[in-house]
C-alpha positions as CSV (number, residue, x, y, z in Angstrom):
1,M,-66.4,-177.2,-145.3
2,T,-66.9,-180.5,-143.9
3,A,-64.6,-182.1,-142.2
4,N,-62.6,-185.4,-143.9
5,P,-63.9,-188.1,-141.2
6,S,-60.7,-189.9,-142.7
7,R,-58.1,-187.4,-141.6
8,P,-56.8,-188.9,-137.7
9,R,-56.9,-186.6,-134.7
10,I,-53.2,-186.4,-133.0
11,W,-53.4,-184.5,-129.6
12,R,-51.4,-184.1,-125.9
13,S,-53.8,-183.1,-122.9
14,L,-52.5,-180.1,-121.1
15,Y,-51.8,-182.4,-118.1
16,L,-50.4,-185.5,-119.5
17,Q,-47.6,-184.1,-122.1
18,S,-45.7,-187.7,-121.8
19,I,-49.3,-189.3,-123.7
20,E,-49.8,-188.8,-127.0
21,L,-53.6,-189.7,-128.5
22,V,-54.4,-191.3,-132.1
23,H,-58.1,-191.2,-133.2
24,S,-59.3,-192.0,-136.7
25,F,-62.3,-193.2,-138.4
26,C,-61.3,-195.1,-141.6
27,K,-62.3,-197.8,-143.9
28,S,-58.5,-198.7,-144.7
29,Y,-55.2,-197.0,-144.3
30,S,-51.3,-198.4,-144.7
31,L,-48.4,-197.4,-142.6
32,P,-44.6,-197.9,-144.0
33,R,-42.3,-199.2,-141.7
34,H,-41.4,-196.8,-138.9
35,F,-40.4,-196.7,-135.6
36,H,-41.6,-194.7,-132.4
37,E,-39.9,-193.4,-129.2
38,E,-42.4,-194.1,-127.3
39,L,-44.3,-197.3,-126.5
40,E,-46.9,-197.7,-128.7
41,L,-50.7,-198.9,-127.4
42,N,-53.1,-199.4,-130.3
43,I,-56.5,-201.1,-131.2
44,R,-58.4,-201.1,-133.7
45,Q,-62.9,-201.4,-133.7
46,G,-64.6,-203.1,-136.4
47,D,-62.3,-205.4,-138.6
48,G,-58.8,-206.8,-137.8
49,W,-55.6,-205.4,-139.4
50,Q,-52.1,-206.5,-140.5
51,F,-48.8,-206.4,-138.2
52,N,-45.2,-206.8,-138.8
53,Y,-43.1,-206.2,-136.5
54,R,-39.6,-208.0,-135.2
55,G,-40.0,-210.0,-138.7
56,A,-43.1,-211.6,-138.1
57,M,-46.7,-210.7,-139.7
58,Y,-49.6,-210.8,-137.3
59,S,-53.2,-210.6,-138.1
60,V,-54.4,-208.9,-135.6
61,P,-58.5,-209.3,-134.8
62,S,-60.6,-206.3,-133.8
63,D,-60.1,-204.5,-130.4
64,T,-57.3,-206.7,-129.6
65,L,-54.4,-204.1,-128.0
66,V,-51.1,-204.2,-130.1
67,V,-48.0,-203.0,-127.6
68,T,-44.9,-201.9,-129.4
69,Q,-41.6,-201.4,-127.8
70,P,-40.4,-198.1,-128.1
71,G,-37.9,-197.5,-131.2
72,E,-38.6,-200.9,-133.0
73,A,-39.5,-200.7,-136.4
74,H,-43.0,-201.9,-137.6
75,Y,-45.2,-201.4,-140.4
76,A,-49.3,-202.0,-140.6
77,D,-51.9,-202.6,-143.3
78,A,-55.7,-202.6,-142.7
79,T,-58.6,-203.0,-145.5
80,S,-61.7,-202.9,-144.6
81,A,-65.9,-203.0,-146.2
82,Q,-66.8,-200.4,-143.5
83,N,-65.0,-197.6,-141.6
84,C,-63.4,-198.8,-137.8
85,T,-62.1,-196.3,-135.6
86,F,-58.4,-196.6,-135.0
87,R,-57.3,-195.4,-131.3
88,G,-53.7,-195.0,-130.0
89,L,-52.1,-194.3,-127.2
90,R,-48.1,-193.1,-126.9
91,V,-46.4,-193.3,-123.5
92,G,-43.1,-191.5,-123.2
93,V,-40.7,-193.7,-121.8
94,D,-40.2,-191.7,-118.4
95,L,-44.0,-192.5,-117.6
96,L,-43.4,-195.9,-118.4
97,Q,-40.2,-196.2,-116.2
98,Q,-42.1,-194.2,-113.4
99,V,-45.2,-196.2,-113.0
100,A,-42.8,-199.4,-113.2
101,T,-40.9,-198.0,-110.1
102,E,-43.8,-196.9,-108.3
103,V,-45.6,-200.7,-109.1
104,A,-42.6,-202.6,-107.5
105,G,-41.7,-199.9,-104.8
106,R,-37.6,-199.9,-106.0
107,E,-36.2,-198.8,-109.1
108,T,-36.6,-201.0,-111.8
109,A,-35.7,-201.5,-115.3
110,L,-37.6,-199.9,-118.3
111,P,-40.8,-203.2,-118.8
112,F,-39.9,-204.6,-122.0
113,F,-43.0,-206.3,-123.8
114,S,-41.9,-209.3,-125.8
115,M,-45.9,-210.3,-127.1
116,P,-47.1,-207.9,-129.2
117,I,-50.5,-209.0,-129.4
118,V,-52.7,-208.8,-126.3
119,H,-55.3,-211.2,-125.6
120,D,-56.4,-209.8,-122.4
121,R,-60.1,-209.1,-122.5
122,D,-60.5,-206.7,-119.8
123,L,-57.0,-205.1,-120.4
124,N,-58.6,-204.3,-124.2
125,I,-61.4,-203.2,-122.6
126,Q,-59.7,-200.7,-120.3
127,I,-57.8,-199.2,-122.7
128,I,-61.0,-198.1,-124.9
129,Q,-62.5,-196.8,-122.2
130,V,-59.4,-194.9,-121.1
131,H,-59.0,-193.3,-124.5
132,Q,-62.4,-192.3,-124.9
133,A,-62.4,-190.9,-121.2
134,L,-59.5,-188.8,-122.4
135,E,-61.5,-187.2,-125.2
136,Q,-63.8,-185.6,-122.6
137,P,-63.1,-182.7,-120.3
138,I,-62.1,-184.8,-117.2
139,S,-59.9,-183.3,-114.6
140,Q,-56.3,-183.3,-114.2
141,L,-56.8,-185.9,-111.3
142,E,-58.5,-188.2,-113.2
143,Q,-56.7,-188.7,-116.1
144,Q,-53.5,-189.0,-114.0
145,T,-55.1,-191.6,-112.6
146,L,-56.7,-193.5,-115.5
147,I,-53.6,-193.5,-117.2
148,L,-51.3,-194.9,-113.9
149,E,-53.9,-197.7,-113.4
150,L,-54.0,-198.5,-117.2
151,L,-49.5,-198.5,-117.5
152,A,-49.4,-200.5,-113.6
153,Q,-52.0,-203.1,-115.1
154,L,-50.3,-203.4,-118.3
155,I,-46.6,-204.2,-116.8
156,L,-48.0,-206.5,-113.8
157,R,-50.0,-208.2,-116.9
158,C,-48.0,-208.3,-120.1
159,A,-44.7,-207.3,-119.1
160,K,-42.0,-210.1,-119.5
161,Y,-40.6,-209.8,-116.1
162,P,-43.3,-208.2,-114.7
163,P,-42.4,-206.4,-110.8
164,C,-44.0,-208.0,-107.4
165,Q,-46.4,-205.2,-106.4
166,T,-45.4,-203.9,-102.7
167,K,-47.9,-205.3,-99.8
168,L,-50.5,-203.0,-98.7
169,G,-49.9,-201.3,-95.2
170,E,-51.7,-199.4,-92.5
171,E,-52.3,-196.0,-94.3
172,R,-55.3,-194.8,-92.0
173,Q,-53.8,-191.5,-91.2
174,P,-52.2,-190.3,-94.9
175,V,-55.2,-191.6,-97.0
176,N,-57.3,-189.3,-94.6
177,R,-54.7,-186.4,-95.0
178,V,-56.1,-186.6,-98.6
179,R,-59.6,-187.1,-97.8
180,A,-59.6,-184.0,-95.6
181,Y,-57.7,-182.1,-98.6
182,L,-59.8,-183.5,-101.4
183,E,-63.0,-182.5,-99.0
184,D,-61.9,-178.9,-98.3
185,H,-60.5,-178.4,-102.3
186,Y,-63.0,-180.3,-104.4
187,N,-63.4,-177.5,-106.9
188,Q,-60.2,-177.1,-107.5
189,E,-57.7,-178.7,-110.3
190,I,-55.7,-181.3,-108.2
191,S,-52.5,-183.3,-109.5
192,L,-51.9,-186.6,-108.6
193,E,-48.3,-185.4,-107.4
194,Q,-50.1,-183.1,-105.2
195,L,-52.0,-186.1,-103.3
196,A,-49.0,-188.2,-102.8
197,Q,-47.0,-185.7,-101.3
198,I,-49.5,-185.4,-98.8
199,A,-49.5,-188.8,-97.6
200,N,-46.2,-189.1,-98.4
201,L,-46.4,-192.6,-100.7
202,S,-46.1,-192.8,-104.6
203,S,-49.0,-192.2,-106.4
204,F,-49.4,-195.9,-107.3
205,H,-49.4,-196.8,-103.4
206,L,-51.4,-193.8,-102.6
207,N,-54.3,-195.1,-105.4
208,R,-53.9,-198.4,-104.1
209,S,-54.3,-197.7,-100.7
210,F,-57.2,-194.7,-100.8
211,R,-59.1,-197.0,-102.7
212,K,-58.8,-200.1,-100.1
213,T,-60.0,-197.4,-97.4
214,F,-62.6,-196.0,-99.1
215,G,-64.3,-198.1,-101.7
216,L,-63.1,-195.4,-104.2
217,P,-59.5,-193.9,-105.9
218,P,-59.0,-190.3,-104.9
219,H,-60.7,-188.9,-108.3
220,A,-63.8,-190.9,-108.0
221,Y,-64.1,-189.5,-104.8
222,Q,-63.3,-185.5,-105.6
223,I,-66.6,-186.3,-108.1
224,Q,-68.6,-187.7,-105.5
225,V,-68.0,-184.7,-103.2
226,R,-68.4,-182.3,-106.2
227,I,-72.2,-183.7,-106.8
228,L,-72.8,-183.8,-103.0
229,Q,-72.2,-179.7,-103.2
230,A,-73.7,-179.7,-106.3
231,K,-76.7,-180.9,-104.5
232,R,-77.0,-178.4,-101.8
233,L,-76.4,-175.8,-103.9
234,L,-79.3,-176.8,-106.5
235,R,-81.9,-176.9,-103.2
236,K,-81.1,-173.2,-103.2
237,E,-82.1,-172.7,-106.6
238,W,-78.5,-171.7,-107.8
239,A,-78.8,-172.1,-111.7
240,I,-77.5,-175.2,-112.7
241,E,-74.7,-173.4,-115.2
242,K,-73.1,-171.8,-112.1
243,V,-73.5,-174.8,-109.9
244,A,-71.5,-176.5,-112.8
245,S,-68.4,-174.0,-112.6
246,E,-69.0,-173.5,-108.4
247,T,-68.3,-177.2,-108.0
248,G,-65.0,-177.5,-110.4
249,F,-66.5,-179.2,-113.9
250,A,-65.3,-178.3,-116.7
251,S,-68.8,-177.6,-118.3
252,Q,-72.4,-177.6,-117.6
253,S,-72.8,-180.9,-120.2
254,H,-69.9,-182.3,-118.5
255,F,-71.6,-181.9,-114.5
256,G,-75.0,-183.1,-116.4
257,A,-73.2,-186.2,-117.3
258,Y,-71.7,-187.0,-113.9
259,F,-74.7,-185.8,-112.1
260,K,-76.8,-187.9,-113.9
261,R,-74.6,-191.2,-113.6
262,L,-74.6,-190.9,-109.5
263,V,-78.0,-189.3,-109.0
264,C,-80.0,-191.2,-112.1
265,V,-81.9,-188.0,-113.0
266,T,-80.5,-185.0,-114.5
267,P,-79.6,-181.7,-112.6
268,R,-83.1,-180.3,-113.9
269,Q,-85.0,-183.2,-112.7
270,Y,-83.5,-183.2,-109.4
271,V,-84.3,-179.5,-109.2
272,Q,-88.1,-180.1,-110.2
273,D,-88.6,-182.9,-108.2
274,S,-87.5,-180.8,-105.2
275,K,-89.5,-177.9,-105.9
276,N,-92.4,-180.4,-106.3
277,L,-91.2,-182.0,-102.7
278,I,-91.4,-178.4,-101.2
279,D,-94.5,-177.5,-102.5
280,F,-96.5,-180.4,-101.4
281,D,-95.4,-180.4,-98.0
282,A,-96.4,-176.7,-98.3
């Protein structure tokens, strides 16, 4: 039986139990008045839609983020001559509160978003990219970091009373400990909370400090280390599938995608080019 393309997919990641994701592909839909216990972030790509919230009707352009406060009733209608992509993220209030506290560096109130329509191109692009990434078998560290960065930007740019970020100090020693841990455990699933404990910093502060010091967030550094080790193993004529597993990637295709992005050739091309160079030198 052929799957119904209009049926929405709704799921939670193993590593992000406070996040519920929604993805659908359809021409039109109509939702009755309802509410969610989470903060809801929605984007429709293709055509716009109508959104009723706090007694007002909004016309939402394509690729524009809509933010719905936890517990607030709303309804939506959309009609199009073509299939459109709908992406949603529902964020638990505990996680939202945690990120707001980490951004402020102190206990703070749950962020309030007075304007439901977000006309911020960079943020709108960011949520689409994060949603697309979370559909892939990416690492625990990458999933947690992407969500942390998205929610931090949402709070700083869109909350009615955004907190002031704590200033970065000199955290060279703590982030060096984290870097060493990533290099020693590059092929393992590592959580952002683990690294924050090693550094004795909040997850948000660690992510900012690590990026400032090394030019990459921790999850991107982990991927770089994995790829460097993969190149060594490939030059030793390890099978590509075994290299993918040994270096901590979820699958051979996932490994291949990252390898090509960072090395500019596929693992198979890299093996062949290395072999040709060895044959030439011989």
